[in-house]
C-alpha positions in Angstrom: 0.0 0.0 0.0 1.4 3.4 -1.0 2.0 6.0 1.7 0.6 9.5 1.6 2.1 12.1 4.0 0.1 15.3 4.5 1.5 18.5 6.0 -1.2 20.9 7.2 -1.1 24.5 8.5 -3.5 27.2 9.7 -5.2 27.5 6.3 -7.0 24.2 6.6 -8.6 25.2 9.9 -9.3 28.8 9.1 -12.3 27.8 7.0 -13.8 26.1 10.1 -13.6 29.4 11.9 -10.3 28.9 13.8 -8.6 32.2 14.0 -4.9 32.5 13.5 -4.7 35.3 16.0 -1.6 36.7 14.4 -2.2 40.2 13.1 -0.3 42.2 10.5 1.5 43.9 13.3 2.8 40.6 14.6 0.6 40.7 17.7 -1.6 37.8 18.9 -4.8 39.2 20.3 -3.0 42.4 21.3 -0.2 40.5 22.9 3.4 40.2 21.8 4.0 36.6 20.7 6.7 36.2 23.3 4.3 37.3 26.0 1.9 34.4 25.4 3.9 31.7 23.6 7.3 31.5 25.1 8.9 30.1 28.3 9.8 33.7 29.2 6.2 34.8 28.9 5.1 31.9 31.0 7.6 32.7 33.7 6.7 36.4 33.7 2.9 36.1 33.8 1.2 32.7 33.9 -2.3 34.2 34.2 -2.0 36.0 30.9 -0.7 32.9 29.1 -3.4 30.6 30.6 -6.1 33.1 29.7 -4.9 33.3 26.2 -5.1 29.6 25.7 -8.3 29.2 27.7 -10.0 31.5 25.1 -8.5 29.5 22.2 -9.8 26.3 23.8 -13.3 27.6 24.3 -13.4 28.8 20.7 -12.2 25.5 19.4 -15.1 23.7 21.0 -17.6 25.7 19.1 -16.3 24.8 15.6 -16.5 21.7 13.3 -14.2 20.1 10.7 -14.7 21.4 7.2 -14.8 19.6 3.9 -11.0 19.6 3.6 -10.6 17.7 6.9 -13.3 15.1 6.1 -12.0 14.6 2.5 -8.6 13.5 3.9 -10.2 10.6 5.7 -11.3 9.1 2.4 -7.7 8.6 1.4 -7.3 5.9 4.1 -9.5 3.5 2.1 -6.8 3.3 -0.5 -3.5 4.5 1.1 -1.5 4.5 4.2 -2.0 8.1 5.4 -0.1 10.1 8.0 -1.0 13.7 8.7 1.7 16.0 10.2 0.0 19.2 11.4 1.3 22.5 12.7 -2.2 23.1 14.1 -3.0 22.7 17.7 -6.7 21.9 17.2 -8.3 18.5 17.0 -10.2 18.9 13.8 -8.3 16.2 12.0 -9.2 13.8 14.8 -12.9 14.8 14.7 -13.0 14.3 10.9 -11.9 10.7 11.5 -8.3 10.6 10.3 -6.3 7.9 12.1 -2.7 8.9 12.2 -1.9 12.5 13.2 1.3 14.0 14.5 0.9 17.4 16.2 4.2 19.1 15.8 3.3 22.1 17.9 1.2 20.4 20.6 -2.5 20.1 21.3 -4.8 22.7 22.7 -7.1 20.1 24.3 -4.3 18.7 26.5 -2.4 20.1 29.4 0.9 19.0 30.9 3.0 19.1 34.0 5.6 21.9 34.2 7.7 19.4 36.3 7.6 16.4 33.9 6.6 17.1 30.3 5.7 13.4 29.9 2.7 13.9 32.2 0.1 14.9 29.7 -3.7 15.1 30.4 -6.9 15.6 28.4 -8.1 19.2 28.9 -11.5 20.5 27.8 -12.0 23.3 30.4 -9.9 26.2 31.6 -6.6 25.8 33.2 -6.2 28.0 36.2 -3.4 29.0 38.6 -3.3 26.3 41.2 -4.3 23.5 38.9 -1.6 20.9 39.4 -0.4 17.5 38.2 0.2 14.5 40.4 3.6 15.9 41.3 1.9 19.0 42.7 3.3 21.0 39.8 1.4 23.7 37.9 -0.3 22.6 34.7 0.4 24.4 31.5 -0.9 24.2 27.9 0.5 21.3 26.0 1.9 23.6 23.4 5.4 23.9 21.9 6.3 27.5 22.5 8.8 29.6 20.6 12.2 28.7 21.9 11.3 25.2 22.9 12.3 22.0 21.1 9.9 20.3 18.8 9.8 16.8 20.3 8.1 15.1 17.3 10.2 16.7 14.6 12.5 13.7 14.1 9.5 11.4 13.9 7.8 13.7 11.4 11.0 13.8 9.3 11.3 10.0 9.2 7.6 9.6 8.2 8.0 12.3 5.5 11.1 10.5 4.1 8.9 7.4 3.4 6.2 9.3 1.4 5.2 8.1 -2.0 3.0 11.2 -2.3 3.3 14.5 -0.3 0.4 16.8 0.1 0.9 20.3 1.6 -2.3 22.2 2.7 -2.8 25.7 4.0 0.7 26.5 5.1 3.2 29.1 3.9 6.1 26.6 4.4 8.0 29.6 5.8 8.0 28.6 9.5 10.9 26.4 10.5 11.6 23.8 11.5 8.4 22.4 10.0 9.0 24.0 6.6 12.2 21.9 6.3 10.1 18.6 6.1 9.6 19.0 2.4 13.3 18.4 1.9 13.0 14.9 3.3 11.1 13.6 0.2 12.9 12.5 -2.9 12.8 14.7 -6.1 10.8 11.9 -7.7 8.0 12.2 -5.2 4.8 13.8 -6.4 4.1 16.9 -4.3 0.7 18.6 -4.2 0.6 22.1 -2.8 -2.8 23.4 -1.9 -3.0 27.1 -0.9 -4.6 30.2 -2.4 -1.3 32.0 -2.4 1.3 29.3 -3.1 4.9 30.2 -2.4 6.8 27.0 -3.4 8.8 27.4 -6.6 8.2 24.6 -9.1 11.8 24.6 -10.3 12.9 23.2 -6.9 10.4 20.2 -7.1 10.0 18.8 -10.6 6.9 16.8 -9.6 5.1 19.7 -7.9 1.5 20.3 -8.7 0.1 23.6 -7.4 -3.6 24.0 -6.6 -4.1 27.7 -5.9 -7.3 27.3 -4.0 -8.6 27.3 -0.5 -8.4 24.0 1.4 -12.1 23.2 1.3 -12.2 23.3 -2.6 -8.6 22.2 -3.4 -8.4 19.2 -1.1 -11.5 17.3 -2.4 -10.1 17.7 -5.9 -6.7 16.2 -5.0 -8.3 13.4 -3.0 -10.6 12.6 -5.9 -7.6 12.4 -8.3 -5.6 10.2 -6.0 -8.5 7.8 -5.3 -9.1 7.4 -9.1 -5.5 6.6 -9.8 
C-alpha cells in the first residue's frame, strides 16, 4: 500500500472558523507573541498565558471540521496516510483521520511543568493552582517559541517514506516544520494546496500547485488520488 504524507497548517482550519490570532503587526490578540507563547512569557505572567489559551480552547469547542478535513479521511480507504500538522486543534481527529502528529502540541491537552511526559486531556480552563500528580502547575501542552519540537524527528522519518506528499494551508516559511519537504525525494509527487502558493516549481520537478482554499482544493486532489 502506497504511503501519503500530508502537511497541514493554519489555512485548513481557518475555514472552520479557527482564527490565526496573528495580526499584520505581529501581535496575537494584542499580545506580543513572546508574551503568550514562550517560556519567558510563562515565567513572567502565567495568568495572561493561561487566559490566552483558555480563550482559544473555548473557541475550538464551538467549531467543526470542514470539507478539507473530512475529505482526507477518504484517502485511508486506498492508502496508508499520515497527517503531520502544525495546528493545535483537534479537527483532523474529529474528521476521522487515524494517524496524526501534532508538531506544535495540542490545545485540548495540558501537561505538567515538572515532567513534560505527564500529559492530560483538557476540555476546560486551566487556572493558577491546577496541578499535576507531582503538585506542579499545569500548563498548555503547546510547543512555544524557543522550545524543542519533540516530534520533529518522527515527522521527518515519516515524510522521508512518502510516496506522495500533500501540503495544505501553510506558507512553508516557518521552521523547522518548513524543512520537512526536503525529506522527500525529487521523484515524489508533491501537491501544494494554498490560495497563495509560495513554493517554486523549479525546486520540485513533480510539484502540482492547486491555488485554492483547502475546502475546494483538497477534495479535488483526494478525488484524483482515489481514481489513480
